C-alpha positions in Angstrom: 134.0 129.3 158.2 130.4 127.9 157.8 129.1 124.8 159.5 127.1 122.1 157.6 124.0 123.3 159.4 124.7 126.9 158.4 125.2 125.9 154.7 121.9 124.0 154.7 120.1 127.0 156.2 121.7 129.3 153.7 120.7 127.0 150.8 117.1 126.9 151.9 117.0 130.7 152.4 118.4 131.2 148.9 116.0 128.8 147.1 112.8 129.9 148.7 112.8 133.6 147.6 113.5 132.5 144.0 110.4 130.2 144.1 108.3 133.0 145.5 109.6 135.4 142.8 108.9 133.0 140.0 105.4 132.3 141.3 104.6 136.0 141.6 106.0 136.7 138.1 103.7 134.0 136.8 100.8 135.6 138.6 101.6 139.0 137.1 101.9 137.4 133.6 98.5 135.8 134.0 96.9 139.0 135.1 98.5 140.9 132.3 97.3 138.3 129.8 93.7 138.5 131.2 93.7 142.3 131.1 94.7 142.3 127.5 92.0 139.7 126.6 89.3 141.7 128.4 90.4 145.0 126.7 90.2 143.3 123.3 86.7 142.1 124.1 85.7 145.6 125.2 87.0 147.0 121.9 85.0 144.4 120.0 81.8 145.1 121.9 82.1 148.8 121.4 82.6 148.3 117.7 79.6 146.0 117.5 77.5 148.6 119.4 78.4 151.2 116.7 77.6 148.8 113.9 74.3 147.8 115.6 73.4 151.5 115.9 74.0 152.1 112.2 72.0 149.0 111.2 69.2 150.0 113.5 68.9 153.5 111.9 68.8 151.9 108.5 66.2 149.3 109.5 64.0 152.0 111.1 64.1 154.1 107.9 63.0 151.0 105.9 60.3 150.0 108.4 58.4 153.3 108.3 57.2 153.2 104.7 56.5 149.5 104.8 54.5 149.5 108.0 51.6 151.2 106.3 51.1 148.2 103.9 51.5 145.7 106.7 48.8 147.4 108.9 46.5 147.7 105.9 46.8 144.0 105.0 46.3 143.0 108.6 43.1 145.1 108.9 41.7 143.5 105.8 42.1 140.0 107.1 40.8 140.9 110.6 37.6 142.3 109.1 37.1 139.5 106.6 33.9 137.6 107.2 35.3 134.1 107.2 33.7 131.2 109.0 36.3 129.5 111.2 36.0 125.7 111.7 34.8 124.9 115.2 36.9 121.8 115.7 40.4 123.0 115.0 42.6 120.0 115.5 45.7 120.9 113.5 47.7 124.0 114.5 50.7 125.5 112.7 53.0 127.8 114.6 55.5 129.9 112.6 58.3 131.4 114.7 60.3 134.3 113.1 63.8 134.7 114.4 67.2 135.1 112.8 70.5 133.3 112.1 72.8 135.2 114.5 72.9 135.7 118.2 74.2 138.5 120.6 70.9 140.4 120.3 69.3 140.0 123.7 66.1 138.0 124.2 65.0 138.0 120.6 65.5 134.3 120.1 64.7 133.1 123.6 61.5 135.1 123.9 60.2 133.5 120.6 61.3 130.0 121.7 59.7 130.5 125.2 56.3 131.6 123.6 56.4 128.6 121.2 57.1 126.1 124.0 54.2 127.5 126.0 51.8 127.4 123.0 52.9 123.8 122.1 52.4 122.6 125.7 48.9 124.2 125.9 47.7 122.9 122.6 49.2 119.4 123.1 47.5 119.3 126.5 44.2 120.1 124.8 44.7 117.2 122.4 45.7 119.2 119.4 48.2 118.3 116.7 51.0 121.0 116.5 53.6 121.6 113.9 56.4 124.2 114.1 57.9 126.2 111.3 61.2 127.9 112.2 62.4 131.0 110.4 66.0 131.6 111.5 68.7 129.1 112.4 69.0 130.2 116.1 65.3 129.3 116.7 65.9 125.9 115.2 68.9 125.2 117.4 67.1 126.2 120.6 64.0 124.1 119.9 65.5 121.2 118.0 66.6 119.3 121.2 63.1 119.3 122.7 60.7 119.7 119.8 62.5 118.1 116.9 59.6 115.8 116.0 57.2 118.7 115.7 59.3 120.7 113.2 57.7 120.8 109.8 60.3 122.9 107.9 63.0 125.4 108.8 64.4 128.4 107.0 67.7 130.2 107.3 69.7 132.9 105.5 66.6 135.1 106.0 67.1 138.7 107.0 70.7 139.2 105.9 69.4 141.7 103.5 66.2 143.9 103.8 63.3 141.5 103.5 61.1 141.6 100.4 57.8 140.2 99.3 59.8 137.6 97.3 61.3 136.2 100.6 57.9 135.8 102.1 56.6 134.2 99.0 59.3 131.6 99.1 58.4 130.6 102.6 54.6 130.6 101.9 55.1 128.5 98.8 57.3 126.0 100.7 54.5 125.6 103.3 51.9 125.1 100.6 54.0 122.4 99.0 54.7 120.6 102.3 51.4 118.8 102.1 50.5 119.6 105.7 46.9 120.8 106.0 46.3 122.8 109.1 43.1 124.3 110.6 44.7 127.3 112.3 48.0 129.0 111.9 49.8 131.6 114.0 52.9 133.7 113.4 55.1 134.5 116.5 57.5 137.4 116.1 59.0 140.3 117.9 57.0 143.5 117.4 59.0 146.7 117.3 57.3 149.3 119.6 59.7 152.2 120.0 63.3 153.2 120.3 63.1 153.0 124.1 61.6 149.6 124.3 63.9 148.2 121.6 67.0 149.4 123.4 65.8 148.3 126.9 64.5 144.9 125.9 66.9 143.8 123.2 70.2 145.4 122.2 71.6 146.9 125.5 71.3 143.5 127.2 74.3 142.6 125.2 76.2 145.7 124.2 75.8 148.1 127.1 75.9 145.4 129.8 78.9 143.7 128.3 80.9 147.0 127.9 80.1 148.0 131.5 81.1 144.6 132.8 84.3 144.7 130.8 85.2 148.2 132.2 84.5 147.0 135.8 86.6 143.9 135.3 89.5 145.9 133.9 89.5 148.2 136.9 89.5 145.2 139.3 92.3 143.4 137.4 94.3 146.6 137.2 94.0 147.0 141.0 95.0 143.4 141.5 97.9 143.7 139.1 99.2 146.8 141.0 98.9 145.2 144.4 100.6 142.0 143.2 103.5 144.0 141.6 103.8 146.1 144.8 104.0 142.8 146.9 106.7 141.4 144.6 108.8 144.6 144.9 108.4 144.6 148.7 109.4 141.0 149.0 112.5 141.6 146.7 113.5 144.5 148.9 113.1 142.5 152.0 115.2 139.7 150.5 118.0 142.1 149.5 118.1 143.7 152.9 117.9 140.4 154.7 120.7 139.0 152.5 122.9 142.1 153.2 122.2 141.8 156.9 123.1 138.1 156.9 126.5 138.8 155.2 127.3 141.5 157.7 
């Protein structure tokens, strides 16, 4: 019959393929789980792209009739013969952002510009205060410029903005008691559909969807290769076992 050495060798041969099979099955399960997760993310980003496109079309329709009034008001103040104080020590910077993310460089560009302005004005010996419109802007700047925040606003922009919304912000600034010599509003100016898509929205939606598709292809290839390796090993084990019994 079998010798002790033969039994030990048979036991080791029988255990090792089972461990390899369990390990490979675990790998396949992990790849399958990751594939499912990425496909779900891809579906979400595609849905968000469609929602963003619908919101963009609505916002563009609302912007066109309102832009005339904004340009007219701006021209009035630019041509007003107002004597500006020569020694402007107190500056107020108003950054206009939003409460939600996943919209490209809208928040970071505003924050970057505000940081640069604060650094330049502070270096020149000026006193600077910041007003944040949008919770995302506050969260970005609060860590480094918390002592310079005068007031922050959120829940702005969920619905189409109105004159009443702007009046609430203006009234809050007037009641804050801070008297400034010069004020500036920092915001993202809409130029055209092309620049809007290139600079803002597709940074998230199109890039994420393309990355998800590429990752799905890679994981599918890895899954097929791993499954093929598992089947090949199992066939080798079956053939080797049959040959050993013969």
